[in-house]
C-alpha positions as CSV (number, residue, x, y, z in Angstrom):
1,M,28.9,4.1,-6.6
2,E,27.1,1.1,-5.1
3,L,23.3,1.1,-5.5
4,I,21.1,-1.5,-3.8
5,Q,17.4,-1.5,-4.7
6,I,15.2,-3.3,-2.2
7,Y,11.7,-4.2,-3.3
8,D,8.7,-5.0,-1.1
9,P,6.0,-6.7,-3.1
10,G,3.4,-6.1,-0.3
11,V,3.0,-2.5,-1.2
12,A,5.1,-2.5,-4.4
13,Q,7.7,-0.2,-2.8
14,Y,11.3,0.4,-3.6
15,A,13.9,1.5,-1.0
16,Y,17.5,2.3,-1.8
17,I,20.9,2.0,-0.3
18,L,23.5,4.3,-1.9
19,G,27.1,3.6,-1.0
20,C,30.4,5.2,-1.8
21,E,32.9,2.6,-3.1
22,N,35.9,4.7,-1.9
23,T,34.9,5.0,1.8
24,G,32.2,2.3,2.2
25,D,29.8,4.8,3.7
26,A,26.2,4.5,2.7
27,I,22.7,6.1,3.1
28,V,19.4,4.4,3.0
29,I,16.4,6.1,1.4
30,D,12.7,5.4,2.1
31,P,13.2,2.4,4.4
32,Q,10.3,0.5,5.9
33,R,9.9,-0.3,9.6
34,N,11.7,-3.6,9.8
35,I,15.2,-2.2,9.3
36,S,17.1,-5.4,9.7
37,E,17.0,-6.2,6.0
38,Y,18.6,-2.9,5.0
39,L,21.4,-3.5,7.5
40,K,21.9,-7.0,6.2
41,A,21.9,-5.9,2.5
42,A,24.5,-3.2,3.3
43,E,26.7,-5.6,5.2
44,D,26.6,-8.1,2.3
45,K,28.2,-5.4,0.1
46,N,30.7,-4.3,2.8
47,L,28.9,-1.0,3.3
48,N,28.3,0.9,6.5
49,I,25.0,2.8,6.7
50,I,25.8,6.1,8.4
51,A,22.6,8.1,7.5
52,V,18.9,7.7,6.6
53,T,16.5,9.9,4.6
54,E,13.1,9.7,3.0
55,T,11.4,11.5,0.1
56,H,8.2,12.3,2.0
57,I,5.7,11.4,4.7
58,H,4.5,8.0,3.5
59,A,0.9,6.8,3.4
60,D,1.2,3.1,2.6
61,F,3.7,1.9,5.2
62,L,5.3,2.8,8.5
63,S,8.7,4.5,7.7
64,G,11.9,3.0,9.1
65,T,13.5,6.3,9.6
66,Q,12.3,6.5,13.2
67,E,13.7,3.0,13.8
68,F,17.1,4.0,12.6
69,V,17.1,7.2,14.6
70,K,15.7,6.0,17.9
71,T,17.3,2.5,18.1
72,L,20.6,3.2,16.4
73,G,21.1,6.9,16.9
74,M,21.4,7.3,13.1
75,K,21.7,10.7,11.5
76,A,18.6,11.5,9.4
77,Y,17.9,14.1,6.7
78,L,14.2,15.1,6.4
79,S,12.3,17.6,4.3
80,R,11.7,21.1,5.8
81,H,9.1,21.9,3.1
82,G,6.1,20.6,5.1
83,E,6.4,23.3,7.7
84,G,3.5,25.7,7.9
85,Q,1.4,23.3,5.7
86,G,0.5,20.7,8.4
87,W,3.0,18.2,7.2
88,A,6.1,19.0,9.3
89,Y,7.9,16.0,10.9
90,E,6.5,16.5,14.4
91,W,8.3,13.4,15.9
92,A,11.7,14.7,14.7
93,K,11.5,18.0,16.7
94,S,12.8,16.3,19.8
95,E,15.6,14.3,18.1
96,R,19.1,15.7,18.0
97,A,20.3,13.6,15.1
98,I,17.8,15.2,12.6
99,H,19.0,17.5,9.9
100,M,16.2,19.4,8.1
101,V,16.9,19.9,4.4
102,Q,15.4,22.0,1.6
103,D,15.7,22.6,-2.1
104,G,19.3,23.0,-3.2
105,D,20.9,21.4,-0.1
106,E,23.5,18.7,-0.6
107,I,24.0,15.5,1.4
108,K,27.5,14.1,1.2
109,I,28.1,10.4,1.8
110,G,31.8,9.7,1.3
111,D,32.4,11.0,-2.2
112,L,28.7,10.8,-3.2
113,K,26.6,13.9,-3.5
114,L,22.8,13.9,-3.1
115,K,21.3,17.2,-4.1
116,V,17.9,17.9,-2.7
117,A,15.1,18.9,-5.1
118,H,11.8,20.0,-3.8
119,T,9.2,18.1,-5.8
120,P,5.7,18.9,-4.4
121,G,2.5,17.6,-5.8
122,H,2.0,14.1,-4.3
123,T,2.6,15.8,-1.0
124,P,3.7,19.3,-0.1
125,E,6.9,18.3,1.6
126,H,8.1,15.8,-1.1
127,I,11.7,15.9,-2.1
128,A,13.8,13.9,-4.6
129,F,17.6,13.3,-4.6
130,L,19.8,14.0,-7.6
131,V,22.7,11.6,-7.2
132,T,26.2,12.5,-8.5
133,A,28.7,9.6,-8.3
134,E,32.4,9.9,-7.3
135,N,34.5,12.1,-9.5
136,Q,31.5,13.0,-11.7
137,K,30.3,16.6,-12.6
138,Y,26.7,15.9,-13.4
139,P,24.0,13.8,-11.7
140,M,23.6,10.3,-13.2
141,G,20.2,9.6,-11.6
142,A,17.5,10.7,-9.3
143,V,15.7,8.9,-6.5
144,T,12.3,10.3,-7.1
145,G,10.1,8.7,-4.4
146,D,6.5,9.2,-5.3
147,F,7.1,12.0,-7.8
148,V,8.1,10.1,-11.0
149,F,7.2,6.5,-11.5
150,V,7.7,4.3,-14.6
151,G,4.8,5.4,-16.8
152,D,3.1,7.5,-14.2
153,L,3.3,10.3,-11.6
154,G,2.5,10.2,-7.9
155,R,-1.2,10.9,-7.3
156,P,-2.0,14.3,-5.9
157,D,-5.3,13.5,-4.3
158,L,-4.3,11.5,-1.2
159,L,-4.3,14.5,1.3
160,E,-7.9,15.1,0.3
161,K,-9.2,11.6,-0.2
162,A,-7.2,9.8,2.5
163,A,-6.3,12.4,5.0
164,K,-9.6,14.3,4.5
165,Q,-8.1,17.7,3.9
166,D,-10.6,19.5,1.7
167,G,-9.4,21.3,-1.4
168,K,-5.9,19.7,-1.4
169,M,-6.4,17.6,-4.5
170,K,-6.6,20.5,-7.0
171,E,-3.9,22.3,-5.1
172,G,-1.6,19.3,-5.2
173,A,-2.3,18.6,-8.9
174,E,-1.3,22.2,-9.8
175,S,1.8,21.9,-7.7
176,L,2.7,18.7,-9.5
177,F,2.3,20.3,-12.9
178,K,4.7,23.1,-11.9
179,T,7.1,20.5,-10.5
180,T,7.1,18.5,-13.8
181,Q,7.7,21.7,-15.8
182,N,10.7,22.7,-13.6
183,F,12.1,19.2,-13.7
184,K,12.2,19.2,-17.5
185,E,15.5,21.0,-17.3
186,Q,17.1,17.7,-16.2
187,A,19.0,15.7,-18.8
188,D,17.2,13.1,-20.8
189,S,19.8,10.6,-19.8
190,L,19.0,11.0,-16.0
191,I,18.2,7.6,-14.6
192,I,14.9,7.5,-12.6
193,W,14.9,5.3,-9.5
194,P,11.2,5.4,-8.5
195,G,9.6,4.8,-5.1
196,H,6.9,2.3,-6.3
197,G,6.2,-0.2,-9.1
198,A,3.1,-1.9,-10.6
199,G,0.4,-2.6,-8.1
200,S,1.0,0.4,-5.8
201,A,-2.0,2.5,-4.8
202,C,0.1,5.7,-5.0
203,G,-0.6,6.1,-8.7
204,K,-3.1,4.8,-11.3
205,S,-1.0,3.1,-13.9
206,L,2.6,2.3,-12.7
207,G,4.9,0.2,-14.8
208,S,6.7,-2.9,-13.6
209,M,10.2,-2.0,-14.7
210,P,12.5,-1.1,-11.7
211,Y,13.9,2.0,-13.3
212,T,13.6,4.3,-16.3
213,T,15.1,7.5,-17.7
214,W,13.7,11.0,-17.6
215,G,13.9,11.2,-21.4
216,Y,11.9,8.1,-21.9
217,E,9.3,9.2,-19.4
218,K,9.0,12.6,-21.2
219,Q,8.3,10.8,-24.4
220,T,5.9,8.0,-23.2
221,S,4.4,8.8,-19.8
222,P,0.7,9.9,-20.4
223,A,0.8,12.5,-17.6
224,L,3.9,14.2,-19.1
225,Q,2.2,14.9,-22.5
226,Y,0.3,18.0,-21.3
227,D,1.4,21.6,-21.7
228,S,-1.8,23.0,-20.3
229,Q,-2.1,23.0,-16.6
230,D,-5.9,22.6,-16.7
231,E,-5.7,19.6,-19.0
232,F,-3.0,18.1,-16.8
233,V,-5.0,18.6,-13.6
234,N,-8.0,17.0,-15.2
235,F,-6.0,14.0,-16.3
236,I,-4.0,13.4,-13.1
237,T,-7.1,13.6,-10.8
238,S,-9.4,11.5,-12.9
239,A,-9.8,7.7,-12.7
240,Q,-7.8,7.4,-9.5
241,K,-8.9,4.4,-7.4
242,E,-10.1,4.9,-3.8
243,P,-7.1,5.0,-1.5
244,P,-7.0,2.2,1.1
245,L,-8.5,3.3,4.4
246,Y,-5.4,2.7,6.4
247,F,-3.5,5.4,4.5
248,A,-4.7,8.1,6.8
249,R,-3.4,6.3,9.8
250,M,0.1,5.8,8.2
251,K,0.3,9.5,7.3
252,H,-0.3,10.7,10.8
253,L,1.9,8.1,12.5
254,N,4.8,8.9,10.1
255,R,4.3,12.6,10.8
256,D,3.7,12.5,14.5
257,G,5.5,9.4,15.6
258,S,4.8,5.7,15.7
259,P,5.6,2.9,18.2
260,L,8.9,1.2,17.6
261,L,8.8,-2.3,16.2
262,D,7.8,-4.9,18.8
263,L,7.4,-8.3,17.3
264,K,6.0,-11.0,19.5
265,N,7.2,-14.7,19.8
266,F,6.0,-16.6,16.8
267,K,5.0,-20.2,16.9
268,A,3.3,-23.0,15.0
269,F,-0.1,-24.0,16.4
270,S,-1.6,-27.4,16.3
271,N,-5.3,-27.8,15.9
272,M,-5.7,-28.4,19.6
273,E,-3.5,-25.5,20.6
274,L,-5.5,-23.2,18.4
275,Q,-8.7,-24.4,20.0
276,C,-7.3,-23.7,23.5
277,Y,-5.8,-20.4,22.5
278,R,-9.1,-19.1,21.1
279,G,-10.8,-20.3,24.2
280,E,-8.5,-18.0,26.2
281,Q,-8.5,-15.1,23.7
282,D,-11.9,-14.2,22.3
283,N,-10.7,-11.6,19.8
284,V,-8.1,-13.7,17.9
285,L,-8.0,-12.8,14.2
286,L,-7.4,-15.8,11.9
287,I,-6.1,-14.7,8.5
288,D,-6.2,-17.2,5.7
289,L,-3.1,-16.8,3.4
290,R,-3.5,-19.7,1.0
291,H,-2.5,-19.1,-2.6
292,D,-5.2,-21.7,-3.7
293,R,-8.2,-19.5,-3.2
294,N,-10.6,-22.3,-4.1
295,A,-9.2,-24.5,-1.3
296,A,-9.4,-21.5,1.1
297,M,-13.0,-20.9,0.0
298,D,-13.9,-24.5,0.7
299,E,-13.1,-23.8,4.3
300,R,-14.3,-20.1,4.5
301,T,-15.9,-19.6,7.9
302,K,-17.3,-16.7,9.9
303,A,-14.2,-17.2,12.1
304,T,-11.6,-16.4,9.5
305,F,-10.5,-13.3,7.5
306,Y,-9.5,-14.2,4.0
307,A,-6.8,-12.0,2.5
308,S,-5.1,-12.7,-0.8
309,F,-1.3,-12.6,-0.2
310,G,-0.8,-9.9,-2.7
311,S,-3.3,-7.5,-1.1
312,L,-2.6,-8.5,2.5
313,S,-1.4,-5.0,3.7
314,T,-4.3,-3.3,2.0
315,A,-7.0,-5.7,3.1
316,V,-6.0,-6.0,6.8
317,G,-4.9,-2.4,7.1
318,S,-8.2,-1.1,5.7
319,M,-10.6,-3.4,7.5
320,I,-9.0,-4.4,10.8
321,E,-8.9,-1.2,12.9
322,E,-7.6,-2.8,16.1
323,T,-3.8,-3.1,15.4
324,D,-3.2,-4.9,18.8
325,R,-5.5,-7.9,18.1
326,P,-3.7,-11.3,18.3
327,I,-3.2,-12.6,14.8
328,I,-2.7,-16.2,13.7
329,F,-2.1,-17.0,10.0
330,I,-3.5,-20.0,8.1
331,G,-0.6,-21.1,5.8
332,E,2.8,-22.7,5.6
333,K,5.7,-21.3,7.7
334,E,7.6,-19.5,5.0
335,Q,4.4,-17.7,3.8
336,A,3.4,-16.9,7.3
337,M,6.9,-15.4,8.1
338,E,6.6,-13.1,5.0
339,A,3.0,-12.1,6.0
340,R,4.3,-11.2,9.5
341,K,6.8,-8.9,8.0
342,R,4.2,-7.3,5.7
343,L,1.7,-6.6,8.4
344,S,4.3,-5.3,10.9
345,N,5.3,-2.7,8.2
346,V,1.7,-1.3,8.5
347,G,1.6,-1.4,12.3
348,Y,0.4,-4.9,13.3
349,D,2.9,-6.3,15.8
350,N,0.8,-8.7,17.8
351,I,1.2,-11.6,15.4
352,V,1.6,-14.7,17.5
353,G,1.9,-17.6,15.0
354,Y,0.5,-19.7,12.3
355,I,-1.4,-23.0,11.7
356,T,-0.8,-25.1,8.6
357,P,-3.8,-25.8,6.3
358,L,-3.8,-29.4,7.3
359,S,-4.0,-28.6,11.0
360,F,-6.6,-26.0,10.3
361,S,-8.8,-28.5,8.5
362,K,-8.6,-30.7,11.6
363,Y,-9.5,-27.7,13.8
364,L,-12.6,-26.9,11.7
365,K,-13.9,-30.5,12.1
366,S,-13.5,-30.3,15.9
367,A,-14.8,-26.7,16.2
368,G,-17.8,-27.2,13.9
369,Q,-17.6,-23.7,12.3
370,A,-20.4,-22.6,10.0
371,S,-19.2,-21.8,6.4
372,I,-20.0,-18.8,4.2
373,P,-22.0,-19.8,1.0
374,A,-20.8,-19.1,-2.5
375,T,-22.4,-18.9,-5.9
376,T,-21.8,-17.8,-9.5
377,F,-23.4,-15.2,-11.8
378,D,-25.0,-17.9,-13.9
379,A,-26.7,-19.5,-10.9
380,I,-28.3,-16.2,-9.9
381,H,-28.9,-14.8,-13.4
382,G,-32.6,-14.9,-13.1
383,D,-32.7,-13.3,-9.7
384,I,-30.5,-10.4,-10.9
385,N,-32.7,-9.7,-13.9
386,A,-35.8,-9.8,-11.7
387,G,-34.3,-7.5,-9.1
388,N,-35.0,-10.1,-6.4
389,I,-31.6,-10.0,-4.7
390,T,-29.3,-7.3,-3.2
391,I,-25.9,-7.0,-5.1
392,V,-22.9,-5.4,-3.5
393,D,-20.1,-4.4,-5.9
394,V,-16.7,-4.0,-4.1
395,R,-14.7,-3.0,-7.1
396,S,-13.0,0.4,-7.4
397,G,-14.9,3.6,-8.5
398,P,-13.4,3.6,-12.1
399,E,-14.4,0.0,-12.6
400,Y,-17.9,0.6,-11.3
401,E,-18.4,3.7,-13.5
402,N,-17.3,1.7,-16.5
403,A,-19.8,-1.0,-16.0
404,H,-22.0,-2.3,-13.2
405,I,-25.1,-4.4,-12.5
406,K,-28.2,-2.3,-12.3
407,D,-29.1,-1.2,-8.7
408,A,-25.9,-2.7,-7.3
409,I,-24.7,-1.1,-4.1
410,H,-21.1,0.2,-4.6
411,A,-18.8,-0.2,-1.6
412,P,-15.2,-0.4,-2.7
413,Y,-13.3,-2.9,-0.6
414,T,-10.4,-0.7,0.2
415,R,-12.7,1.6,2.1
416,L,-15.5,-0.9,3.0
417,P,-15.9,0.2,6.7
418,E,-16.9,3.7,5.5
419,Y,-19.8,2.1,3.5
420,I,-21.3,-0.1,6.2
421,D,-24.2,2.2,6.8
422,T,-25.2,1.8,3.1
423,L,-25.6,-2.0,3.4
424,P,-28.9,-3.4,4.7
425,K,-28.5,-5.8,7.5
426,D,-31.9,-7.4,7.1
427,E,-31.2,-8.6,3.6
428,K,-28.9,-11.3,2.2
429,L,-26.0,-9.6,0.4
430,Y,-24.5,-11.1,-2.8
431,V,-21.0,-9.7,-3.0
432,H,-18.8,-9.6,-6.1
433,C,-15.7,-7.9,-7.5
434,G,-13.8,-8.5,-10.8
435,S,-12.7,-12.1,-10.1
436,G,-13.9,-13.1,-6.7
437,M,-10.6,-12.2,-4.9
438,R,-11.6,-8.8,-3.4
439,A,-15.1,-10.1,-2.7
440,S,-13.7,-13.0,-0.7
441,V,-12.0,-10.4,1.5
442,A,-15.2,-8.4,1.8
443,V,-17.5,-11.3,2.7
444,S,-15.1,-12.4,5.5
445,Y,-15.2,-8.9,6.9
446,L,-19.0,-8.5,6.6
447,S,-19.7,-11.9,8.0
448,A,-17.8,-11.1,11.1
449,L,-20.0,-8.1,11.6
450,G,-23.1,-10.2,11.4
451,Y,-24.2,-9.7,7.8
452,D,-25.8,-12.5,5.9
453,V,-23.5,-12.7,2.9
454,V,-23.0,-14.9,-0.2
455,L,-19.8,-14.7,-2.2
456,I,-20.2,-14.5,-6.0
457,N,-17.0,-16.4,-6.7
458,D,-16.9,-15.6,-10.4
459,M,-15.5,-13.2,-13.1
460,F,-17.4,-10.0,-13.5
461,A,-17.3,-10.6,-17.3
462,N,-19.9,-13.3,-16.7
463,S,-22.3,-11.0,-15.0
464,G,-23.8,-9.7,-18.3
465,A,-23.4,-6.1,-17.2
466,C,-23.1,-3.5,-20.0
467,S,-19.7,-1.9,-20.6
468,S,-20.8,1.7,-20.7
469,K,-20.0,4.8,-18.9
470,T,-23.5,6.1,-19.2
471,K,-25.7,3.1,-18.9
472,A,-25.8,0.4,-16.2
473,C,-27.6,-2.9,-17.0
474,A,-27.6,-6.6,-16.6
475,A,-28.4,-8.7,-19.6
């Protein structure tokens, strides 16, 4: 058997190509929207992809299954288990190449066998694939999608918190408990090939290793140490961070149908070309990609959206609702090309080019853009204690509950647009997070909406806030 694991750091996601060494046939599992990299990876191993499948209706990226089916006529295998629960694959109903599968079905790719296992909890339609290699009697591994991760399980609260389906969190958690109990019959030696790694928002504490074994997870994964359903439900639903706002859009597009990939011509802009282009297009979005955040912050302006490269998909997806806005990156070519790929995988196709940091500096001098001020906790320490300023905390809920500055307004940055009505527009807002990174994204978004903002470009540890779940204070 040939196994190719393809990792996307943008959403910490793993896709897989499984190939039969005897026939050269292969299947791709959980591809993203830009399918060229999977075709290239298979070609490099002399494999021919003949089918595509996915473990569930994804929330964090646009699935590539529709691309394979609609552009290449590829055969696809999709879960039947969402029918009657609001999560059937609506887009697939008009496609002839779709084969709906359910628990116990087998998919044969050459001499490989993929046995379908219904693994609800993260989502009701979720399936995993038990993989048996050529001439073997028992499965050697399982592609588990968002069921089992390294050190964690897929969160069961997304349908309620992201898709706004009331009551689904507890129902999903109870289903997940039953799924884990049923899965315990699998051999300890079973290799687990997960759908995500560290940094994904689809769990709360994922490990960074690319694979694990079922036996190791049973011994060490915190979520698998509970024999009581009630205790398990309480554990798996607590301390989950707010899901990014764009997750709801991805869920519905992956269920109902999304536009096919339509990348635009991509060019390098000079400072003068950028000035002319922005004169013609008044809704251009400039996204600053620079790794050196201090350099980027020195040139932060009300005309730019700062997004740290690691959180690009989350930041843009959650705060920029208009997916057809023309986008120009500030960064070097290689970085801009990767950013283009990441944003196209969450539905932003109108990415027209990039401008280098050097050219952007020249543009700022000619355009005369006003900058956004920054400060530190030490500089405003007295004002915080006196309650003279309005503090906005954009960290996650669990972080805020653990410790926060007294009277700080909590507005988690992954869902910031939902909290706009809680932010006073007639006051200067001092915005912070844990290190200044998420706050940098937040101030660029709020500034564009007309808020008077100041970035607290500092570590939260310097704030003097108490570390307590029951008491909030500022020293």
